[in-house]
ROLUMDO-62253 format. One record per residue: residue in three letters; x, y, z of N, C-alpha, C, O in turn. Coordinates in steps of 0.001 Angstrom, whole numbers, plus 500000, padded with zeros to 6 digits. Atoms other than C-alpha are relative to their C-alpha. Layout:
BEGIN
AlaXYZXYZXYZXYZ;...
//
This chain:
BEGIN
Unk500136499069498910254084382443171087498497500177500459497638500236499580;Unk501307499895499484250952382802173248499548501407499746500370502323499767;Unk500470498698500409248677385734172330498727500284500987497723499571501000;Unk501022499722499072246567387388175027499029501137499207499466502116498601;Unk501125499083500503243212389116173866499436500728501123499280500157502202;Unk500941499307499051241392391749175767498656499329500090498243498597499191;Unk501384500755499893237990390581177057498990500443499034498099499653498722;Unk501065499493500982235953392674174615500376499308498669499480498829497974;Unk499621500627501190238032391287171708499671498536499965499079498035499009;Unk500430501407499954237652387754172743498537499713499849498144498756499182;Unk501436500113500085233935388189173132499501499999498670498678499195498233;Unk500352500045501374233749389315169642500370498949499139499604498534498270;Unk499598501284500762235788386468168231499129498857500344498665498148499450;Unk500891501174499549233779383932170288498641500072499376498125499036498956;Unk501231499836500543230534385390169025499841499661498627498865499039498207;Unk499836500234501427231589385260165439500323498621499614499841498196498564;Unk499448501415500401233213381719165361499141498932500560499161497786500110;Unk500727501244499205230854379790167720499310499090499128499522497882499233;Unk500977500801500670228289378589165230500770499234499032500642498010499012;Unk499217500888501024230777377639162281500711498965500581500672497840500082;Unk499027501039499439233202375844164567499029499004500741499396497829500751;Unk500861501155499293230352373958166546499419499127498783499174497940499002;Unk500298500902501000229253372702163106501092499125499659500876497941499400;Unk498965500860500311232737371549162431500258498937501111500606497790500828;Unk499895501004498866232931369877165833499026498830499880499389497668500057;Unk501003501024500202229705368032165205500417499085498946500216497884499126;Unk499667500738501002231071366827161950501160498968500269501324497949499597;Unk498727500866499684234314365328163633499434498533500240500125497568499916;Unk500431501265499517232209362448164857499396499104498923498904498009499197;Unk500465500813501109231197361267161371500781498866499745502000499036499737;Unk499372501316500226232117357583160660501088500100498949500972500933498050;Unk499099500189501038235138356705158635499548499015499114499145497952499587;Unk500448500995500855234240354939155481500803498756500069501953498811500504;Unk499286501247499915235237351332155238501067499730498963501866498800499079;Unk498998500022500995237294351939152121501321500731500466502240500788499648;Unk498869499324499539239907353882154239501132499114499875501096497926500198;Unk498817500841500088243350352825153493501259500651500728501560501844500697;Unk498892499503499147246410352927155751501085500664499275501203500544498056;Unk498915499218500608249406355099155169501019498835499623501184497882500385;Unk499057500986500481252033353068153114501341500643499905501469501862499795;Unk498668499405500148255812353379152919500309500793501217500260500209502299;Unk499677499232498871256760356217155221499129499875501062497941499752500763;Unk500743499870498893255460356222158608499456501437500187500133502407499847;Unk500646498662499676253043359120159663500896500677501137501351500010502066;Unk499267499357499017254872361694161656499448501427500231498712501928499381;Unk500399498601499761254242365159163208501162500940500133502290500556500443;Unk499072498928499730255992368486163348499184501016500815498169501569500391;Unk500802499069499061254940370628166357500277501508499583501383501899499210;Unk499899498537500202254251374358165837500235500696501316499246501046501960;Unk499737499778498714256027375524168929499383501414500424499592502468499825;Unk500678498758499580253936378017170912498747500389499327498166501425499649;Unk501293499467500583250912378086168655498815499730500937498762498770501707;Unk501207500113499140247615378603170316498731499427499151497675499135499712;Unk500949500595500874245582377310167288500624499801498727501782500184498564;Unk499408500345501341246120376176163700498966499823499029497863499454499432;Unk500872500234500970244417375990160444500593500012498576500179499107497852;Unk499620499869501359246268376976157135501454499543499789502285499554500698;Unk498647500489500214249309375659155550500325500350498438499381500371497648;Unk499622499869501340251238376394152229501466499538499805502331499719500662;Unk498681500405500273254247374898150533500849501199499525500373502003498724;Unk498990498972500436257269377243150072501032499469499066500717498599498254;Unk498967500519500820260457376627148378500545498706500498500694498585501714;Unk499422501262499612261891373100148478499199499352500938498015499157500665;Unk500698500610498755260911371440151844499453500866500946499092500425502037;Unk500386499097499021259855374597153433498382500102499853497821499998498762;Unk501479499785499747256145375108154643499779501213500848500552501533501751;Unk500380499046499062254430377960156099498524499541500696497673498948500033;Unk501317500380499309251482377412158662499624501086501010500483501714501630;Unk500512498891499230249346379794160578499401499689501271498797498621501377;Unk500807500006498778248029380311164110498667500645499691498614501865499534;Unk501354499482500348244271380724163359499545501172500845499035502124500254;Unk500704498833499362243232383098166097501116501175500255500763502354500278;Unk499013499065499717246581384853166810500464500577498716500956501703498793;Unk499534499494501307247447385365163029501433499757499741501880500072498639;Unk498610500212500024251057384372163658500354499024498765499497498222498396;Unk499563500925501114252967382524160736501237499219500516502199499753501068;Unk498880501016499700255201379537161334500747499640498682500144499553497613;Unk499248500564501152257963378419158982500679498663500472501343498563501504;Unk499447501407499689258951374701158909500635499428498845500666500011497761;Unk499335500861500940260810372022157046499567498588500056499766497975501105;Unk500527501390499976259298368646156153501132499059500191501044498101500958;Unk498895501036499909262641366948155713500644500022501335500913498940501858;Unk499454499946498619264139368248159104499032499699500994499420499342502106;Unk501128500174499012260688367883160799500033501059501131499775500773502300;Unk499876498904499000261197371342162484499146501191499480498876501377498293;Unk500795498803500334259158374514162670500385501096501070500823500782502176;Unk499747498932499103259616377900164262499089501220499693498589501372498578;Unk500709498739500252257815381169164641500788500838499006502005500986499108;Unk499302499230501146258570383317161541499433501426500153500223502361500284;Unk500622498691499929255899386288161753499211500112501203498276499336501397;Unk500740499763498875254695387605164960499010501092499704499318502267499900;Unk500910499181500549251461389122163587499559501100500875499637500961502096;Unk500647498985499219249911392336164708498818499605500714498050498831500142;Unk501190500404499526247229392003167225498722500173499307498543501256498749;Unk501259499803500597243701391412165874499950499336498575498944499331497866;Unk500074500667501255244832389501162851499554498416500132499606497891501244;Unk500287501364500017243741385938162030500759499328498674501020500024497693;Unk499387500658501065245407383332159697499292498691499698499302497729500466;Unk500785501247500446243280380812157736500726499309499008501808498765499225;Unk499282500615501219244055379522154277501227500886499569501241502094499807;Unk498900499096500509247408380666152697500522499427498729500298498264498394;Unk499353500607501206249301380354149498501238500829499808501229502019500122;Unk498707499442500287252942381135148493500237500279498568500078499360497764;Unk499743499499501307253789383054145364501596499895499953502338500687500534;Unk498505500156500103257267381803144512500709500959499001501921501173499020;Unk499399499065501016257751384220141675500406501320500694501298502014500207;Unk499707498757499386257790387141144141500247499767501549500306500744502296;Unk499773500233498543258400385463147603498997500763500858499362501484501786;Unk500956499446499227255136386595148887498996498914500535498717497941499835;Unk501060500974499262252600384692151259498724500928500163498665502000500765;Unk501329499474499974248995385484150773499158499246501097499092498017501122;Unk500610500599498779246944384897153939498627500502500102498373501706500067;Unk501397499523499926243153384821154259499910500323501640500479499687502527;Unk500071499463498679242170386780157369498706499595500754498414500292501726;Unk501202500566499299238967384909158545498970500949500362498507501668499476;Unk501025499077499607236478386879160538500284501555500060499464502437500317;Unk499529498462500113238520390107160204499382500575498843499148501783498808;Unk500477499457501336237114390389156672501248500485499112501083501095498055;Unk498708499519500690240807391060155569500754498910499504500481497750499812;Unk498973500975500425243688389356153764501253500788500051501233502010499901;Unk498751499454499721247367389970154318501040499329499006500977498137498707;Unk498904500380500867250390389724152010501357500270500784501640501398501189;Unk498804499922499341253692389064153627501294499649499160501319498688498391;Unk498639500301500699257298389166152268500725498930500762501112499131501913;Unk499399501079499279258827385788153068501459499973500165502033499120500842;Unk498695499702499613262252387124152913500290500737501253501259500439501952;Unk499960499085498972261783389706155482499034499732501085499289500116502226;Unk501037500048499039258631388724157236499106501207500178498208501233501019;Unk500857498700499936257137392160156716498719499935499372498572499123498459;Unk501213499944500751253629392934155711500231500860498765500888501895498884;Unk499856499348501361253598394150152155498817500853499837498880502029499478;Unk501361499340500187249919395000152095498874499138500651498919497910500733;Unk501216500583499454246566394340153742498910500399499216498970501474498619;Unk501220499671500765243162394273152106498753499876501057498663498963501877;Unk501324500038499244239732395079153782499038499545498996498572500387498229;Unk501094500458500937237319392945151748498691500346500509497839500760499724;Unk501403499785499290234345393372154268500400500592501272501241500004501952;Unk499707499390498700234531395669157235498953500034501026499111500676502064;Unk501074500004499035231246394967158949499910498834500923498975498700501713;Unk500054501189499205232165391708160546499190498891499678498919498057500542;Unk500979500813500482229919389683158467500586498866499113499821497999498689;Unk499343500974500814232456387543156474500969499169500591501508499514501642;Unk498928500718499553234811384806156881500862499630498732500535498793497890;Unk499136500108501203237673385072154407500848498766500316501664498792501237;Unk499678501463499544238659381336154443501330499471499201502212498855499799;Unk498997500823500745241054380243151652500526500816498849499823501734498425;Unk499564499234501066243233381567148868500761499044498954501325498035499377;Unk499224500606500866244782380312145654500601501050498999500046502138498840;Unk499280499186500908247221381839143091499858499594498503499946498415498161;Unk499930500199501574246945382163139211501179500900499574501808501612500357;Unk499080499055500472249287383896136926499815501351500087500769502125500009;Unk500364498562499883247477387091137302499667500585501355499547501798501523;Unk500342499519498653246660387288140938499528498824501117499791497625501022;Unk500447500921498769245116385721144172498616500024500118498069501125500042;Unk501311500100499849241613384455144645499662499497501514500258498560502046;Unk500294500237498483240063384382148225498388499553499901497575500101499157;Unk501375500397499727236797382469149272499496500773501165500287501268501968;Unk500807499589498859234173383777151705498983499095500299498068498836499516;Unk500992501097499579232315381206153711498661500488500317497785499647500520;Unk501277499620499711229397383420154392499272500719498851498112501113498973;Unk500516499131501141228851385156151025500272499199498685501202498397498601;Unk499961500723501312228355383879147452500867500908499029500378501433498029;Unk499067499146500548231451385779146301501409499407500025501680498504500815;Unk498473500178500056235245385481145455500576501336499962500063502228499286;Unk499085498697500061237728388281146021501115499774499170501627498656499214;Unk498880500111500801240495388911143543500942501080500262500488502223500311;Unk498833499050499961243773390758144009500921499745498965501533498679498905;Unk499129500064501097245709391386141025501487500108500453501871500870501341;Unk498476499934499729249476390749141071500707500077498578500619499193497726;Unk499325499879501295251571392131138224501180499022499780501603498361500728;Unk498811500796500271254422390266136621501243500380500724502199499604500757;Unk498808499553499255256885392310138700499675499834501455500505500078502331;Unk500358500142498482255029391599141911499274501008500705499069500956501918;Unk500670498824499498253179394847142246498491499500500335497857498808499538;Unk501299500351499700249863394409144129499022501088499592499223502277499843;Unk500964499156500313246820395866142747498835500203500942498936499729502073;Unk501173499936499209243394396782144136499247498802499933499481498000499029;Unk500750501326499912240929394018145088498639500388499256498237501545499133;Unk501354499979500660237620393384143246499249498683500508499801497686500975;Unk500893501115499527234625391148144042499388499366498769498982500063497839;Unk500695500750501102233255388491141702498748499260500681498922498476501614;Unk501164500652499476229594387385142400499844498640499297500002498519498082;Unk500207501321500504228927383726141981498620499660499639497676500154500256;Unk501363500476500414226025382107140253499972498643499846501063498103499661;Unk499899501488499992224968378472140142500175499447501304500178500166502304;Unk499998500748498805225303375840142691501110500469501089500868500410502295;Unk499030499508498873228467377214144453499664501184500624500387501591501533;Unk500461498636499500226593380443145205498993499608501143498505500531501795;Unk500980500375498991224256378384147650500554500367501358501707500092501691;Unk499690499702498650224237379692151141499151499155500903498262499673501578;Unk500816500883499325222850376536152755500256499851501578499427499316502314;Unk499516500273498704224731376599156053500707501139500438500863502109499696;Unk499217498869499449226734378815158384501490499903499306502249500868499400;Unk498646500271500461229908377446156643499914499537498649499743498330498479;Unk500239500441501387229682377388152805501270499856499181501975498861499353;Unk498742500105500767232545378080150333501237500025500921501367500809501861;Unk498885500138499109235855376965151754501392500007499254502002501056499045;Unk498847500060500613238845375710150020499914500434498441498838500559497857;Unk500114499493501282239892376862146585501455499670499480502485499761500148;Unk498718500315500791242513375785143857499748500515498581498604500692498161;Unk500012499560501366243277376961140388500338498782499036501242497996499318;Unk499732500939501104243178374693137264500048500578498691499628501716498480;Unk499940499530501475243809374966133536500630501319499914500158502228499232;Unk499221498779500087246408377615134139499270501153500430499504502242499904;Unk500827498958499373243947379683136144498752500317499357498056501210499839;Unk501197499693500922241122379664133517498908499411500715497780499805500420;Unk501032500548499137239143377568136068500341499985501328501504499691501604;Unk499895500218498670238776377605139652499170498915500614498020498743500212;Unk500639501108499404237844374633141859499858500379501395500814500776502061;Unk500333499619498560235998375257145214499415498899500667498785498023500074;Unk500786500972499057234833373210148125498991500719500739499149501907501023;Unk501221499427499488231507373806149726499765499165501363499291498031501288;Unk500028500728498694231527372722153441498552499456500304498386498268500580;Unk501272500292499718227791372760153973499440498947499052498732498048499505;Unk500545501038500908226976370746150814500854498792499865500428497781499307;Unk499119501160500096229966368463151105500333499673498502500457498535498048;Unk499828500117501571230595369169147355501195500722499519501825501478500257;Unk498949499253500713233163370410144916499401500660498730498493500090498125;Unk500736499311501087232313372932142153501178500655499122502249500939499657;Unk499180499178500847234108374609139244499425501359499866498211501549499929;Unk500427498660499999233969378251138927500720500740498711501917500537498506;Unk499401499336501057234574380455135785500402501408500632499527502192501000;Unk499602498713499306236683383430137218499595501278499332499590502364499912;Unk500455498757500722235447385745134441498647500348500271498278501511500435;Unk501666499827499877231649385220134885499537499737501416498516500272501847;Unk500578500484498761231352383651138271499083498915499954498521498505500969;Unk500878501224500156229363380810136830500618498875500584501844498755500596;Unk499364501157499239229737377577138728499138498755499535498018498821499030;Unk500639501384500508228967373798138019500452499081500987501514499303501569;Unk499606500994499013229086370816140265500895498980499250500718498732498057;Unk499076501192500274231795368070139929499261498843500333499208498524501521;Unk500806501055499671229607365101139645500766498733500568501971498575500375;Unk499472501311499465230161361684141422500745500147501131501336499148501540;Unk499111499722498722231912363274144507498994500436501016498067501220500815;Unk500661499470498737230575363573148015500982500099501020501611499068501258;Unk498950499758499129232884364980150588499499500689501216499868501846501415;Unk500590499331498804231012365766153815501200500549500996502242499930501213;Unk499109499245499176232789368223156142501293500472499335502330500691499961;Unk498704499642500710235233369188153487500503501454500417499712502355500695;Unk499325498762499587237619372011154333500950500472498832500469501013497836;Unk499128499675500935240742372605152359500260499008498880500054497802499010;Unk499733501063501203241733371120148925501457500336499506502026501410499706;Unk498686499938500590245003370475147188499586499461498473498770498558498286;Unk500174500357501420245040370208143310501267499897499255501985500893499169;Unk498811500106500867247853368828141123499567499281498804499173498115498848;Unk500552500608501314246944368225137503498527499635500100497695500508500346;Unk501365500462499993243788366210137436499740499263501415498641498762501647;Unk500245500635498766244255364798140944499811501025501195500624501933501362;Unk500483499140498921242579366523143973499909499232501299499400498111501331;Unk500035500407498714242977365986147703499001500830500870499203502030501057;Unk501068499155499275239865367034149811500172499609501486499840498513501938;Unk499833500047498429240735367562153553498646499970500623497882500887500322;Unk501316499984499337237655366621155668500243500009501583501045499277502164;Unk499933499956498555237220367530159230499685498768500879499890498711502091;Unk500414501275499411235975364060159941501231499039499996501134497812500006;Unk498636500833499732239645362912160189500320499162498861500774498024498980;Unk499463500859501190240246361825156681500268500995498783499879502163498808;Unk499764499238501240241386363069153249499642499024498919500144497901498872;Unk500352500763501259239765361792150006500857500462498940500952501668498712;Unk499366499774501406241912361587146849499224499638498895498846498475498763;Unk500884500103501156239938362110143678500755500281498720501575501191498597;Unk499622499831501469240739361736140026499021500702499225497938500169498981;Unk501067499332500732239014364408138056500109499687498450501210499442497957;Unk499876500144501485238143363962134297500557501151499386500815502146500064;Unk499332498986500564239606366078131735499399501352499887500084502371499804;Unk500668498790500040236927368624131582499541500463501371498761501412501459;Unk500433499607498516236493368840135517498589499895500183498112500559501104;Unk501357500137499754232879367820135178499669498929500927498550498902501439;Unk500269501320499158233178364521137214501344499562500676502451499975500331;Unk498734500560499201235570362726139591499665498594500488498507498199500623;Unk500221501204499316236094359390141019500887499930501156501959500531501077;Unk499236500311498872237459358364144362501107499012499848500822497855499541;Unk498879500925500142240958356820144263500333499377501398500654498197501543;Unk499324500486498705241861356586147930499384500841501221499228502050501049;Unk500277499216498713240673357725151460501172499728500969501539498626501377;Unk498625499984499055243716358626153651499512500257501471498722501163501737;Unk500301499901498621243437358148157416501167499994500805502170499518500274;Unk498957500199499142245752358399160334499565500207501448498718501037501779;Unk500346499772498694245647357973163975500496501287500704500228501606501862;Unk499317498673499612247541361231164245499070501166499615499234502292500086;Unk500933498937500413244713363162162591499090500444501131498556499575501819;Unk500837499442498971242750365439164994499286501163499391499776502277499576;Unk500634499055500805240343367438162903500920500800499018501156501987499241;Unk499203499496501039242594368078159769499212501070499350497986501017499247;Unk500908498789500597241669371385158063500725500327498623499992500620497678;Unk499435499666501325244160372025155191501315499172499827501855498621500786;Unk498860500817500248247097370324153508500935500679498908500424501487498133;Unk499181499617501068250146371097151264500738498635499435500962497661500154;Unk499454501291500672251716368510148854501535500234499863502017501258499378;Unk498576500206500211255396367479148987500438498781499331500818497838500025;Unk499781501212500633256043364956146309498842499017500263497701499361499954;Unk501038501020499742254069361810147357499565500150501472498897499242501967;Unk500463499833498639253475363128150871499234501259500082499402502179499282;Unk500821498842499568250972365580152446500455500427501262500723499570502105;Unk499999499409498793251571367936155202498672500661500333498173501580499683;Unk501343499838499645248361368167157020499976500746501326500656500341502270;Unk500129499309498788247396370746159654498804499421501021497652499262500619;Unk501059500433498920245485369494162873499463501286500773500040501859501697;Unk500513498886499341243129372248163693499371499774501409499212500737502158;Unk500458500374498701241689370412166763498864500752500475498800501189501624;Unk501347499246499604238264372080166716499216499255500951498255499786501509;Unk500820500795499021237041369202168899500447500271501400499902499622502293;Unk499471499717498693238894370588171899499306501288500612499521501625501776;Unk500676498729499409236721373813172296500042501136498973500658501002497916;Unk500076498870500763236041377170170817500317501201500873499618501532501830;Unk498861500393500842238677378652170428500541498550500514500216498155501633;Unk499334501290499596240663375186170552500799500239501301501343501318501535;Unk499187499936498752242317374471173901500999498938500052501417498551501144;Unk498992501042499896244791371806172824501245500614500662501422501831500709;Unk498717499506499443248230371945174589501049500226498844502027500948499034;Unk499020499713501084250039371839171176499238499832498659498130499295498638;Unk500591500086501260249253372020167535501203499658499030502353500054499217;Unk498958500693500847251113370255164735499505499727498637498299499674498397;Unk500164500485501231251477369302161135500266498562499858501352498117500230;Unk499770501350500265251054365735160210500439499628498714499801500057497752;Unk499585500509501358253025364029157358499509498590499847499691497657500631;Unk500599501350500450251249361267155559500159499822498582500175500813497852;Unk500076500293501448251460359561152199498812500314499480497766500076500084;Unk501174499565500590249146360932149798499627499172498897498605499419498258;
//
């Protein structure tokens, strides 16, 4: 569904997003490495998000279900990768955004990063109702970009600050207050307009893995202390969202590719296994894994700020 902003609201959004998205647009023209491998087996295909005015985040739900967001409108779509369909699920209140997201299958909750609002939202996926919202930063200086879940709660990245935000989730699904963890080490570097981005949990939540767009790098973070360390041997320019399964990581890059990486046992280094490309990619931002396939969101930042594409879709490719 199209969303109409008042002039003053749009001016504020444009002012806040112009520099970061211009950086992403510039990175789109980066050349694709010669090692890129074509999709094998299943042919790549797309699932249209009907009525979306922008797109960015995605999360796997139960079975073949996925959730995807309208970046600037904040709306949430629900789709099915087997049927190849999607439909509007949550018509978000005006003023929200939807960036990275994660599904809590224990409690049927969807955690959504709220971008330049400085907020985060938690939705009940059975009813579509808002369970709770969080105001991490209220002065318009943050970009709440992505989220991952551990056994104890949800961790959110901020692309403009060297911090992570944590929301406790009890075993019964009760949501607690939020707290801020200050980062130290290389992940704390604020070298660009767009810094910390994607996030995933490893080792049962005892370690977090984050991507850093400005540095084109991956780091581990100790969630207790905020201490970070580089994952050696990996360069992922224009990295956005990440997907982690065991020791295998997929780094989605705005340069129209996804790099598949095998991490070593202690997460100190990695090696590139494969670079995934598709003619259907148009500035991919995030992905969700369904078996041996990836559902990848086309953000289309190359069409303008905000994006002006006629449609937005999820691309299915072999991972």
